[in-house]
N, C-alpha and C positions, 0 to 999 in steps of 0.2 A: 425401403430404408428411409426413416424420417429424421429430420433435424430437431433437437430439442435444446431449449435455452434453460439453463439452470442458474438459480440464484443461491449462493452459498455463503454461510457465515462460519468462521473458525477461529479458534484460539491457536495461534501459531507457535505457542511457547516451546512445544516439544519437537517441532518439525523443522526440517533443513529447507524451509521455504516452499514456494509453490511447485516449482519445476521438478519432474521426476528425475531422480538420480539413483544409479544402481547402488543397492545396499544402504539406502538411506530412506527414512520416513519422510515423505513429502505429502502436500495436499493433493496434487495432481495424482500422484501414484495411488494414494488410498481411494480416491474417486474411480480411477480407471479399474483398480482391482475389483471393487464391488460391482461396477457396471459390466465388466467382462464376465464375471460369474453369473450375472442376471441373464445375459444373452448367449452365454457360452461361445464367446467370440471376443477378439481383442478389440478394445475400444480406445479411441483417441480422445481425450477431453481437451478442448482448447480454451484456455483462460483469457480474461480480458487483460491481464497483466501478470507479472511474476514477482509476487511479494518475497522479500527476502527471509532468511532464517529468523524465527522469532517474531515476525510481524504478523498481526492480526487482520481479519476482515469482517465487516459487519454485512457486507453485500457484494462479494465477488460475483461476477457474471462469467459463465462459461457455456460452451455449446458442444454437443456431440451428435453423432449420427448412430441410430439404433435401429436394429432390425427386431421389433417386439410388437405384439399385440396389446401390451399393457398401455392403460391410460396414464396421462401425466401424473395424476394423483397417486396412482399405484406405483409408478417408478419412484416417485418421492418417498412413499412409505417403505419400499423395499430398501432403498439406499439408506434411509435413516435407521432402518433395522439393523443393518450390518456395518455401517460406518461407526468409528470410535465416537465416544460422547463429546469430544471437543471439535467434531465437524458436523454441521448440520445443513441439509438441503432444505432451504426455506420455500422454494417454489420450482416447479417444473412446468414448462409451456411448450406447446408445439410452435416451432419457429419457421420462418420462411426457409427454403432450401438454401438461399444464398446468405442467410445470416451467419455472420463470423463475430465471435465475441470480442476479438481484439481489433480486427480492421474496421468493424462498423462503430466502435466506441468513438465519441467525439469529445468526452470529458471525463475526468475522474476527481473525486474529492477525498482527500486524505486528511486525517486528523492526528496530530501529535499531542500527547497529554503529559504535562509535567506536575508534579505535586510539590508544593512549597510550604506545607503545613509544618507545625512545630512538633507533631507526633508521627507516628508511622501509618501508611495507608494499608492496613493490614489486609482488607478484603479487595482492595484495587491493585495490590502490589505488582501483579503480573501484567498490568495494562497501563502502568504509568512510569515515567522516569522521575525518581526522587532527587530533588536539588538540595544542596546544603546551603543555599543562598536564595535570595529573592531577586530576580532580574528586573531591570528597569524596563517595564512594558512599553512606555512611550518611545523610548529609544529604539526598541525592537520594532515598533510600528513605522517609525520613520525609515529605518533600514529596509523593512518590507516593502515600502513603496518604490525603492530603487529596484527591487528585484521583480517587481510586478510588471507584466507585459511580456513582449516577444524579445528574447534575448539568447545569445549563445551561452549556454549553461556549462560549458566544458569544465570550468572550474569546480563545478558542483557534481561532477561525475567521477565514480570511483573506478571506472574501467579506462585505463591509459591507452588500450588498444582499440578504443571505439572508432570504427571506420566510417559509420554514417553520421549524418549531420546531428550536432549536439544543439541545434537551435530549437527551442521549445517555447510555447506560450503558457505562461502561468497568469491567468486572468484575475485571480484574486488571492491575496494572503491576509487572513484575518487573525489577529492575535488578541485574545481577550482573557482576563482574569475573572474567575468566579470562585470566590471564597479562597479555598486552599489549592485550587487548580488553575493552571494556565493552559489554555488550548491554542494550538497552532493550525489553522484551517487552510489548506492549500488546494485550490482548484485549478486545473489546467487541462490542456489537450493531451498531454502525455508527459511522463517523467523519466529521466535517465536513471541508471543504475545507482542506488543509494542517494539519489538527488534530494529527496525530501529530508532524509536524516542529516545530510550535509548542510542544507539550508537552515535546519533547525540548529545544528551545532554552531553554525556561523552567527545566527541571530542571538543565540544564548551567549555567545562571546561579547556581542555588542551590549547585550543586557547586563552582562557582568562588568563591563567597562574595560575589557581586554582588547577591544578594537573599536574604532570610531564608526560612527554612521557613515561618514564620507568614504571610508576605506572599503565599504562594500561595493561601490562603483568601480574602484580600482581592482577589486577581485574579479568582478564580471569581465572587466576588460582584459584582464591578464590571460584568461583562458588556461589557467594552470591550477591544478588540484592543490598544490602545495600552498597556495595563497588563501585558500578558503579554510573554514573552521574544521573542527573535529567532526567525525561521523557520530551522531546522537545514537544511544542505544536502541535496539530494535523494538523492545517491549512497549515503548510508548506510542508506537505507530500503528494506526489502523486504517485500512481502505474502507471508506463509509459508503461510497456510491459510484456506480459507473453509469454514465449518461449515453443514450443513443438517440 
């Protein structure tokens, strides 16, 4: 039995997130179904994280143990043959026996994309959030500086029953406008449930003038979800990279 590392890209539009759920289409569920068919045994696919329903990934990393004589490229070819067109296995590599996609990860990069153009983003509409206003990027950048670093992000977690520590390190938040698109790039060691989307919603409220830059520090200190902004829609979010 060998441990394999998978790099996967997917359009999350029609899925109920990464994590397998009975009676629902999920990314993990689709991967496990194909691999189980390939080796004629149950397979557990371990992901680097659990993207929400409707969220995409350019390079999710996962690992699984397989009893097979197939080479990594043959496994990739088999999976891509039987997976739906909105999920692609970009790479399969033989990994060390102790490699664990989630526990070995040291960082993740997420990008949230907003469209602020005067027309409609017809061909990108499933991967951006369209705004009917143009937010103040400079104000959002100032607020992002307050959020960067090691903090208790409980105010930015959608799970009120979270029993584990809500302290996380977000080492960089970059907000840039390129023509009709605004990109929010978040890099950190790990993120809480809906955390990136709540951070984006809060920053957009700053950009719209609905909250001040200074109030973001109060929100951090409050450790109360009701003090933060709204949860931005899922389609604008994509997991871009996992670092090891």
